[in-house]
C-alpha positions as CSV (number, residue, x, y, z in Angstrom):
1,M,-10.1,14.3,3.7
2,T,-10.5,11.3,6.0
3,W,-7.7,9.7,7.7
4,Y,-8.1,6.5,5.9
5,R,-8.5,5.1,2.4
6,Y,-9.6,1.6,1.3
7,D,-8.7,0.2,-1.9
8,A,-11.3,-3.0,-2.4
9,D,-9.7,-4.2,-5.7
10,Q,-6.3,-4.3,-4.4
11,R,-7.5,-5.3,-0.7
12,R,-5.1,-2.3,0.8
13,A,-6.1,0.2,3.4
14,T,-3.9,3.3,3.9
15,L,-4.0,5.3,7.3
16,T,-2.8,8.8,7.8
17,L,-1.7,8.7,11.6
18,H,-0.4,11.2,14.3
19,I,1.6,9.3,16.7
20,Q,2.2,10.5,20.3
21,P,5.0,8.5,21.8
22,N,5.6,7.8,25.5
23,A,2.0,7.4,26.6
24,R,1.0,5.3,29.3
25,V,-1.1,2.6,27.0
26,T,-1.4,2.5,23.3
27,A,-4.7,3.3,22.2
28,V,-6.5,5.5,19.7
29,A,-7.2,9.1,20.8
30,G,-9.2,10.8,18.4
31,L,-8.4,12.9,15.7
32,H,-5.5,15.3,14.9
33,G,-6.4,17.4,11.8
34,D,-6.7,15.0,8.9
35,A,-5.1,11.9,10.8
36,L,-6.1,9.5,13.3
37,K,-4.3,10.3,16.6
38,V,-2.6,7.1,18.3
39,R,-0.9,7.1,21.8
40,V,2.1,4.7,21.7
41,A,3.2,3.2,25.1
42,A,6.9,3.2,23.6
43,P,9.6,5.9,23.3
44,A,10.6,7.7,20.1
45,T,13.9,6.0,20.3
46,E,15.6,3.1,18.5
47,D,12.3,2.5,16.5
48,K,10.5,1.5,19.8
49,A,7.5,3.4,19.2
50,N,7.0,2.3,15.3
51,R,7.5,-1.4,16.5
52,E,4.7,-0.7,19.1
53,L,2.6,0.9,16.7
54,I,2.8,-2.0,14.2
55,D,2.2,-4.2,17.0
56,F,-0.8,-2.4,17.9
57,L,-2.3,-2.4,14.4
58,H,-1.6,-6.2,14.1
59,Q,-3.6,-6.9,16.8
60,W,-6.5,-4.3,16.2
61,F,-7.0,-5.4,12.6
62,K,-6.2,-9.0,13.0
63,L,-3.4,-8.9,10.2
64,R,-0.2,-10.4,10.0
65,I,2.9,-8.2,11.2
66,V,4.3,-8.4,7.8
67,D,1.3,-7.0,6.2
68,I,1.4,-3.6,8.1
69,T,4.0,-1.2,6.4
70,I,5.1,2.3,7.4
71,K,5.1,3.9,3.8
72,Q,6.1,7.5,5.0
73,G,7.1,9.3,8.4
74,T,9.2,6.5,10.0
75,R,11.2,9.2,11.9
76,G,8.3,11.6,12.3
77,R,4.9,11.6,14.3
78,R,2.8,11.8,11.0
79,K,3.0,8.6,9.2
80,I,1.4,6.8,6.3
81,V,0.5,3.1,7.0
82,E,-0.3,0.6,4.6
83,L,-2.4,-2.3,5.4
84,S,-1.9,-5.2,2.7
85,G,-4.5,-8.0,2.6
86,A,-6.9,-5.9,4.3
87,G,-10.3,-7.3,4.0
88,P,-13.9,-6.4,4.3
89,N,-13.5,-6.8,8.3
90,V,-10.6,-4.3,8.3
91,M,-13.0,-1.9,6.5
92,A,-15.9,-2.5,9.0
93,R,-13.3,-1.7,11.8
94,L,-12.2,1.4,10.0
95,A,-15.7,2.6,9.5
96,K,-16.6,1.8,13.0
97,T,-13.6,3.9,14.5
98,A,-14.7,6.7,12.1
99,D,-18.2,6.8,13.3
100,A,-17.2,6.4,16.8
101,I,-14.8,9.5,16.5
102,C,-17.8,11.5,14.8
103,Q,-20.0,10.7,17.7
104,T,-17.4,11.9,20.1
105,N,-16.8,15.3,18.5
106,S,-20.5,15.8,17.9
């Protein structure tokens, strides 16, 4: 199983993420099982880490914030995030990230 799924007909990407709060910088950190690990430079209190994650995804994929939804896991480290209105550019970024992770793990 991969950490993302893309539905071209719906223009929707679904990401499985493992979040590590309280990091020095917000960045992708590789894989954690079947999830993409993202370090978040915000504490896991008062929804600060979730807001930082959404802002990071907004900047990374160039999507509107309203198009990014945490579908599952708002209170946990493992999250299912949906990106609505995700066109080919989002799919290209996902594939590029997956390739980079595979090369790093080889």
